[in-house]
N, C-alpha and C positions, 0 to 999 in steps of 0.2 A: 556696644560692650558685650562680652560673653555673659552668660547667666551667672557664673561664679563671681565675676567682677560686679555685676549688678547687685548681687546680694551682699556685697561687702560694704559695710557702713563707711561713708566718706569716699566711696569709689566714684566711678564715672557718672553714675546717676546722681549721687549726692552733689558732685561738682556742678553738674548741669542745673540742678534745682537751685543751688546757691547762686550761680551766675544769673539765673532768671530772676530771682528775688532782688539781687543787687541791681539789675537793669531796671526793674520796676521802681525801686527806691530812687534811683538816679532820675528816672522820668518824672517821678512825683515831687521830687525835692524843690524844683524851680517853682512849681505851682503852689506848694505849701508856703514857700518863702515869699511869694509875690502877693499873698493875701493875708490880711489881718484876721486870723481865726477867731480872735476875741470878739470881732464885730459880726461874725456869722451866726445866724440862727441855726443853720444846718450845714454840716460839712459832709458833702455827698462824695463817697469814695467808690471807685470802680474796680478796686482789687484789694485783696487782703493786706498787701504790703502798705498801700496808702492808708488804710484804716489803722494799721498798727502804728504808723508814723504819726497819724493824727491823734491817736490815743495818748501819745506822749506829750501832746501840746494843748489839749482842751478836754472839756468834760465829755465823758462817754455818751451821755444821752443825746448830745448834739451830732453824733457821728452816725450816718446812715451808710450801710455797705450794700452795694449792688452786686448781685451774682450775674455773670454773663455766660457761664457754662453750667450745665446740670451735673457737675461732678466736682469733687474737691480739686483745688489748685494743683496739688502734688500729682494726682492721677492725670490731670489734663496735660501738665508739662511732660511727664514721663511717657505718656502714651503718644503724644504728638511728636516729640523730639528725640526720645531715647530708644524705646523698645516698642514700636507700634505693632509688631507682630505678636507680642506677648498678650495673653488673655488678661483683661483688666483686673480680674480677681487676684491673679498672681502679682500684678504690678502693685496692688494695694498692700501686699504683704512684704514688699521690699522695705528694709528698715529706713532708708532715707525718705521714701514716699510717706511711710507712716509718721515719721517725725514732722513732716510738713503738714500733714492732715491734722495732727495734734495741735500744731501751732495755729492752724486756721480755725479750728474749733474754739481755741482759747480766745482768739480775736472776736469771733462771732458771738461768743458768750458775753463779751464786754461792751460791744457797741450798742448804741441806743435802738437801732432798728435794722432789720435785714429786709432787703427788697429783691424780689426775684420775678422773672417774667410771668410765671403761672404756677399753679399748684402742682401740675404734673412735673415741672422742672425740679421742684423741691422733693417730690416723691423719689426722683432719681438720686438726689443727694443722699436721702435716707437709705435707698437701696445700696449705695456704695458704702455707707458707714452709718449704722443704726443710731449712732450717738447724735446725729443731726436731728433726730426726732424730738429730742428734748427742747430744741430751739424753735420748733414749729409755731408755738403760740405768739412768737415775736416777729413772724414773717408777714410781710405785706406783698401782695401781688400786683403787677402792672396790668395783667390780662387775666381772663378767667379760663384760658386754655381751651381744651376740646369742647367745652360747653358754650362757647360763643355761638350766637345765632348766626346762621349763614347770611352773608351779604347778598348772595345771588342764589336763585333756585339751582338745584343740582343739574348740571348739564349732561347730556348724553356724551358718549365718547366722540361721536362725529361732530357734535356742536363744539365740544371743548377743543378738539384738534383744529377745527376751522377757525376758532377764535384766536388761536396762537399760530396759525399758518403752518400746521404740521400735517404731514401726509397720513391718510387713513389706511393706506395699503402697505405700510412698512412698519417694522418694529421701531419704537421710539424710546431712546434712553434719555435720562434727565440729569443734568448737572445743576444743582441749586446751591449757590453760595457766592463766594467772591474770589478775587485773584490772589489771595494770600498764598505764598509759595507752598506751604505744607498741605494745602487742599488738593494739589495735584492737577490743576486744570491744564497746565502746560504739558504734563505727561499724557493726559487724556487726548488733547488735541494732536500731539505728535503721534500717538498710537492710532488715532482715527485716520490720519493722513497716510498711514502705512497699510491700511486695509485694501483688499481687492476692490475692483470696480463695483460701484453700487448696484449695477445691473446683475452682477454675478452674486454678490453678497449684500442684499438690501439692508437698510437701517440707517437712522439718523440719530443725532444727539441734540436735544434742545439745551441751550446754555442760558440759564436764568440768573440774573443778579448783576454780572459785569456789564458795563456800558456796551451797547451795540457796536459803537465805533471801535472798541478795543478787540472785538472778536471777528475774524474774517468769516463770512458766509461761504460755505463750500457745499459740495454734494452731500457731505456727511454732517455738517454743522449748521444749526439754526439758532443764531443769536437772538434772544428775546429781550435783552435789556432788563430793566427793573420790572418786576411783576407784582402787582398788588393783589390780584385774585389767585393766591397760591392754592386754595382749596380746589378750584376748577383745574388749575394746571396739574395738580397731583391726580 
């Protein structure tokens, strides 16, 4: 959409966000219908819409909401699918995005517990919208983030590249993620295939996350599969 359309309440961005929430509601409905919520000690929800639906059916203190992205849902949806080229601060000012952030804050304030991977992830939420700061005392972390003790001593560059089978004498790029379409792995692989001969223009890309069998190894591509020691890889 154009910037003018994006700023219009109920325009293309609003319709996209509404469709995303409706899709989440549809995906969660079968799960909620299949289980007797009255018998559950904890109703663990993986998105704001699921938590909102559960709030209508059982006591708030039994509902735990898990955050999977370190940004409000409205920003995540708009940045991923609507206007990825726009600065995130501008996106947050769009009326439809603000409306969904307000809705998410309301849900977060009513559930029994908020769960997020680490403190640093919640810091990012607060950076996006300072109103999340008021909810911090109710947040529980899965990990301790950057303060985790290293599982392995720090490897030298040569040791790290040898561990992952990467060349020491070439530039190495890294794709770390999965094959979800919006992450652009297909575009990256297509672009790499179009580059000049590696002897003329050296460099490879390590692909970490997707199954090795799903990624063809080429002169440019080094499929690593699942990587546990991400610190050494980085």
